N, C-alpha and C positions, 0 to 999 in steps of 0.2 A: 752368574746368578742362575739359580734353578728356574726352570720353566714348567708350566702346567698347561697342557692342552686339554680343554674340556669340549666334549662333543655330545650332541644328542644321539641317541641310539639310531640305528638304521630303520628302514621301512618294515613295519610289522604286518602280519597277516590281515587281510581285509575283514575276516570274520571277528576281529576284535581280540584275537588271542594275544598272548604275551610273547609268543615266539616271532622271529623274523620270517618274512616271506622270502621266496627265492630272489625276487628283485632286490630285496633288502640285503641279502647275503652278497649278491653281485656288487651292489653299490659299496658296501663296507669293504669287500675284497679289493675293489679298484682304488678306493681312497687309501686304504692301509698300505698298499704297495708303494705309495709315494711318501709314507711317513716313517718316523722312527729313526734310530732305535729309541726305546724308552727304558729307563732304569726301573720304573715302577708303573704297573698298569692296574688301575682300580676301577671297579664298576659298581653300580647299584646292585641290589640283590635280585632284581627282576630279571628273568631269563633273557629278555631281548637285549639288555645291556651287556651281559656276559657273552651272548651269542655275537653281538656286534664286535667286541674286542677279538674274539676268536676268529671271526670271519676276516677281520683286518690283518690277522696273522700274528696276534700278540697273546701270549699266555697271561692269564689274570693272576695277579699277586694276592689280591684280596677284594672282598666286596664290602660295601658300606650300607648300613641301614640308615635311611633318612630319618633324622631326628624329628620327633613330634614335640609340639609345644605344651603338651599336657591336656589340650582340648583341640577340637577340630575347627575352631573358628578361623584360623589362618587358611585352612583348606576351603572352608565355606566361602571366604572372601574371594579367593582366587577362582574357585569353581563357578561362582556366580557371574563372572565377568567374561565376555566374549573377546578374548585377547586378539584373535585373528582379525577382528573388525576394526581394531585401533591401528592407525598408521604409525604411531610412536609408542608401542607398548612399554618400552623401557622408561619413558617419562611417567607413565601410569604406575609402574612398579615403584619408582622413586617416591611418588606421592603416597602410595600405600605404605611404604616403609616409614614415611614421616608421620603417618596418621594412625596406623594400626600396630599396637605393641606386639601382638601375637605374630603378625606377619613379619615384623622386624626381627623378632627372636628367631623365627623359622629361617629367614634369609641369612642372618648372621651365624646361625648354627651350621648351615651348609658351608658358608665361607670358612668357618673354623675347621671343618673337616678337610677342606682343600688345603688350608694352612698346615694341618697335621700331615698331609701327604707330602708336602714340600719340605717341612722342617728338617728331616733327617738327610735330605739329599745334599750332595756336594755342589759346588758352584757351577759346574758344567753339566749337571744331570738334568734329565727331563722326565716328566711323568705324564700319563694319559689318564683322564677320568671320563668314563662313559656314563651319562645320566639321562635326564628326561627334560622335556619342555616344561617350562614353568619353574622348575628348581634351578636350572642353569641360569636363566635370566635373573631370577631373584638374587642368587648368590653373586652374580657379576655386579649388579647394582650395589649390593652390600659391600663388595670389595672396592668399588670405585664410586663412592657416593657423590663426588663433586665433578664427575665427568660430564661431557655433553651427551646425555642419553638420547637426545633427539636424533643424533647422527648414527645411532647403532642399528637402525632398521627395525624390521618386524621380528616376531617370535622366530626362534630357530626351527627350521625344517629338519628332517632327518639328515644326520651327519654334519650339520652345521654346528658352530660353536665359537670358541675363542681360544687364543693363546695368551697366557699371562705370565709375567715374570715376578719373581719374589726376591727382593733385595733391600739393602739399607741396614741401618743399625738403629733401632731394632728392625729385623726383617719384616717387610710388609709387601703387599701386592703393589707393584710399581709401574707396570706398563701393560697395555692391553691391545690386542689385535683381534678384531672380529673376523671370523672365518665364515664366508658364504660360498655356496656352490653356484656355479653358473647355471642359468636357465630356470 
């Protein structure tokens, strides 16, 4: 069964730029040394995602543009909430998916992009996607709506994420392992 590892980009520059900082490059390099190989590497279009994959030692096969829902209300909902102050943000995301159609469409659109990464892969192939806080969490809840979201912990910090498998007939997201960094 193909696997997809999704990771938040590494640490960016303190001045708010879109590029990685030197500590971010070092962190990505150290984590990348223990990963792979990947049959497909995909990032978002923002430089910090591509830079993370390259610092990890992986060439980027292509970049994805995050889909928009036609208006910015999904982003307004997410942006207005202080996710880092909530001990179980995945539970909050699940509630938003159940109550806000635009946010639900956004999350399921991201999950569909992940499915599209995995669909052409062979049964033993693996892919890596480097994305962003907020989008990764939303897509994971969309992929696993009936999971115990309370046990997933807080929002992803740089280089954290999840490893998911894609199997069954019809193929679907079938298992999940949350990846946290120590410390």
